[in-house]
N, C-alpha and C positions, 0 to 999 in steps of 0.2 A: 503494499499500499503505499502511495505516496505520502511522505511525512507531513506535507503542508495540509492535505486533505484530512489526514488522520488527526493532526493537532488542532485543527479548526473545530473538532467536535469535543473539545475539552468543556465539561459541563460541570456544574455544581450538583453534587448528589444530594437528593432529598433523603436526608438520613432520618431514619425512624428511631426515636429514642424508646427502646424497650428493654426490659431485663432479658438477658440471654441465659439460658440454662446450660449450654454446652459450648465448647470452642467452635463446633461447626455453625452454631447459630449465631455466633457473634455478628451483629448487624453494624459494621462500622467501616468507613473508608480507610481506617488506620491499619487494618490487617493486611499482611503481605501474602499474596498468593504465588505459587512457584512459577518462576520464570516469565512472569507477566508484567514485571515492572519495566519503565522506561527511564534510561538516563539520557538527559539532554545536555550537552557540553557546547558552551559558545563564549565568545568574548563579548564583554559588555562594560558599560561605564555607570558608576554610581557616585553620587557626590563628587564629581570631577576626578575620580580615581578609577583605573582601569583594573578589571578583574577576569579571571577565567571562571565562568560560572558553571555549577553542576546542579541541575534541577531534577530531582528523582520523583517519578510520577507512579502512581499504581495503575492497575489495568483499566480503571475507569477515569484515567487522566487527572486524578485528584493529587495535589501536591503532598509528597511525604517529607522532603528535606531540601534545604538549599545549602550549598557549599559555595564560598566565594574565595578563589585562590589569587594571592598577589604574587606569588613567586615567579611566574613567567614575565614579570614586569619590573623585577629588581635584579640590579647588578649583582648583589651579594646575598641572595636568598638561601635559606637553609631549609631543606625538607627532609622528610623521612628516608632513611637508607642512604643518605649522603655519607661519604667517607672523607675524613680529614686527618691531616697531620697538625698537631697544635703544641702549644707549650703550657705546662701547669703554671697557673698564676698563684693559686694557693690551695691548701687542702682544708676543706670545709668541716664543720664539726661532725656531720654524719659520715665522714671519710670519703665523701664525694670530691670530685676533682673539679675545680673551676679552671677550664681551659681556654686559653687565648687562641682564637683562630683567625688573628690579623683582620682583614676587612670584613670578615663574616661575623665578627664579633666574638662572643663566649658561648660556651656550652657547659653544662654541668654533667660530668662524666661519672657513672657509677663503675667502679673498678670491679665490683663483684668478687668472685673466686676465680676469675679467668686470668691466664698468663697475660701479661701486658707486653705488646710489641713497641718497643721505643724506637723513635725516629733518632733520637739522640739521648743517651742517659748522662745527663749532666753531673748527677749526684752519685757518689761512690757507695752510698748507703743503699741497703736492699730495699725494694719497694719503691713506690712513686714518691717523689718529692717535688718541691717547688723549683721550677726551672727545667725539669725533665720535659723531654719532647715525646709525645705519644701518639699512636694511631687509634682512631676510635670511629664509631658510626652513630648517627643520629637515629634514635628509636621512638621519639614522641615530639610533638610541637610544643611551643610555649603554651602554657595555660595559666595557672596561678604562678608557677615559677617564672622568674624573670628571664630564664635562659631555656633554650631546647634542651632536652635530656638526651644524652648519649650513652654508649655502652663501649668497652674496649673491644678490639676485633683485631685481625691479622691480615696482611695483603703481601702478594708476591712482588718481587721487583722493587724494593723500597728505595734502593738507591737512584731510582730514575724520577723520584718526586722532590719538591722543595718544601720547606717549612711552610705552614699557614697555607697549605694547598688543598683544594678539593681533589682528593685522589680519585674518587669515584662518585658519579651522580646517581641519586636514588630515583626511583620512578616517580612520575607526577602523581598527584593526589588521585586522579580519576582512576589510575590503574590500581591502586590500593583499594578504592571503593568497589571496583569490579570484581576483584579477587575476593574481597571480604564479603560481598553479596553474590557470589557466584550461583547460589541457588535461586535467586529470585529475579535477577536482572536479565531480561530476554532480548532487549534491544538498546541500542546505543545510537543517538542520533546527534551529529556534529555539522557544524559549517565550517570547520577548519580543516582543510585538506591534509595538513601536516598530522594532525591528530587522527584523522581517518586512516591515513596510510600505516601510522604507527599501530593503531588497534587492529587493523587487518593483518599486520605482519605478526603481532603478538598472540592473537587468537585465531590464527588461521585453521587450527585443528580442533575448534570448538564450534561445531555446527548448530549448537543450542543458542549461541549469541549472533543475533543479526546486528551488523554494525552498518550505518546508513549515512550517507553523505548528503546533507541538505544544501542545495546550490540555487534557490530562487534568490537572485540579487536584488530584486525589485521588493521583497518582503522578508527581511531578515528574521531569524529566530528570535532575536533580541525584541523586535517589535511584536512578532507573532505572539510570544508568549507574555506580553505586558510586564516586563521585567520590574520597572519602577514600582507599580502598584503592588506587585507581589512581594517585594522586598519591604515596601512600607509597611504593608499588612504585618509581615513577619517580624518587624521591629516595633510595632505599635504597643503603647503603654496599656491599652485595653482592647479587647475583642468583644463585639457585640454578638449575642446570641439570638436566634430566631425568636425566642419567646419574648425578648426585650430585656432579658437580663444580660450581664456581661461578665467576663472575668478579667481582673486587673493584674498586671505582672509587676513585681518589684524585685530588684537584684540587691542582695547585700553581700558583704564579703564572706559571710559564713554559709548562707543558703539563697535559694531561690524561693519566693513567696508568691502564690498565686491566690487572689481573693476572689470569692464568688459573691456578686451583688445581684439582688433580685430586680434593681432597677425599675423599669416600667413593665415589666412582665404582668400577664393577666391571670387571674385565678379563675377564669370562667369554666375551665375544663377540669378543675380539680374539686374532689369531693369535700376535702378538708383542708385546712391550713398545713398539716403534715404532708399530705399528697402534693400539695402545691409546692413546697419546699423541695420534696424528693423529685419531683419532675424537673426543677431547675438545676439540682444537683447532679442528676443524671446527664442533662444536656451539657452541664459545665464540665463534668468528667471527660465526655467525649471530646469536646473542643480542646481541654486542657491537653489531653494525651496526644492530640494532634499537633498543637503548638510546641509541646515539649520536644517532639522529633523534628519538627521544621526549624526550630530555633537551636538545635543541639544543646539543649539545657542538660546540665549533669550535676554531679554531687549531690547535696541534700535538697530536696524539693518539698515545700510544705503547701498544701492546698487548704484554705480556709473555707470550709463548706458552711452552708447555711445550716443552723442546728435543726436536728430531727429529734423528736419526742421518742420514737420507737427505736430500740437498739436493733432491731431486725432491719430496719432501713439501712443503718450504717454497714451492716454485714452485707447487705445486697449492693451498696455503693462500693465497697471494698472490692468485692468480686468482680463488678462490672469494670472497674479500673484495671484490675489484673488481667482482664480478657484483652484489653487494648494493648498489651505489651507481650502477648504470648509469643508472637513471632518476630519480635524487634530483635535485630542483630546487635544491639547494645544492651548489655546486662542491666535489667531494671528490677528492683525490688519494691513492690508495694507492700509496705509493712504493717501498718495498723492505722486506725482513726482514734484519737485521743478522746477523752471525755469532754473536751472542748470543741470537738468537731473538727480537728485538724488532721488531715491526711498525710501521712509521713511516706515519702518514697526516697529511694537513693538511686542514683543512675551512674553507671560506669563513666569515666572521663576518657573519651576516645579522641573526640575532635574539639577543637575550639568553638565556643558559642558563636552564633552568627552575629550577635550584638558586637562582639569584639572583633571579629574579622572585618566588619564593615565600617565601624564607627572607631575602633581603637580603644573603646572603653572596657575596662575589666568587668 
């Protein structure tokens, strides 16, 4: 199918807010179906800065996640699996190594229990010391840490490299994403001929992955997908729900807070006040789970629900939220709902939050 024709049918799913009794019955656009997801990769501009965007859609063309990569536009970008030679600037309290990599900045390297390959062992003492020059590889992006995280590694032909050199370049983020989601991404669409050729070469022996080049010069993927409005929505402080209620997002250094407000929602279809609050909470949980994934929220997430009189309601709300993350590739634990009606969630930190990628705010 022509990508343009296909994408023009992106629609807003009329999601029915009902209690699901099984994994199969889960009625939400957040669930992932095998090999039906689409990854769209294209260059775009947001707030006068260039990014390589990745939009992940489900089989009904609903947005699942946005990633914005600046590394293709930076002279000294650091990405996962990049291998460097660098000089130890200091030994940190946890025995990690703060390593200077010249124009690329610094990295925090965990020596672990691995043998360290020295580019130049300046110190005569055993083990790593300030001034020693080592080889290491980046294993995760900057998040709460000020520096990217690295691990020691080895490389052949050490004498042919210089100090503060990128010895080996890691894969771009979209390749890590495809590999990490190999069980559910069935199509990749890009308007970049170089990315297209790269992916065709890498995945030539994977017939289950359909790689397509979008080549309509008059109507770019950037315009087709309404990039600005999608990003603005994903960064919005609050999200309106169909009932008239809203969920409000607040970030703190310790955790993410999502507040559920009844707003101007109507009680006309509810038999009681508790039913009314329950319907709003169910709708809020569905939208909150969607936004957590789109925004790459992680760490401790607290959702301040509207209070319910019946404990059974809280049990149902907890089960409903758990269903939204059954097939999420990021480890998410829906823990409990406190006596004050606050749902507690923890989510593995794999990627930088969208807010931080696009605005630079922690």
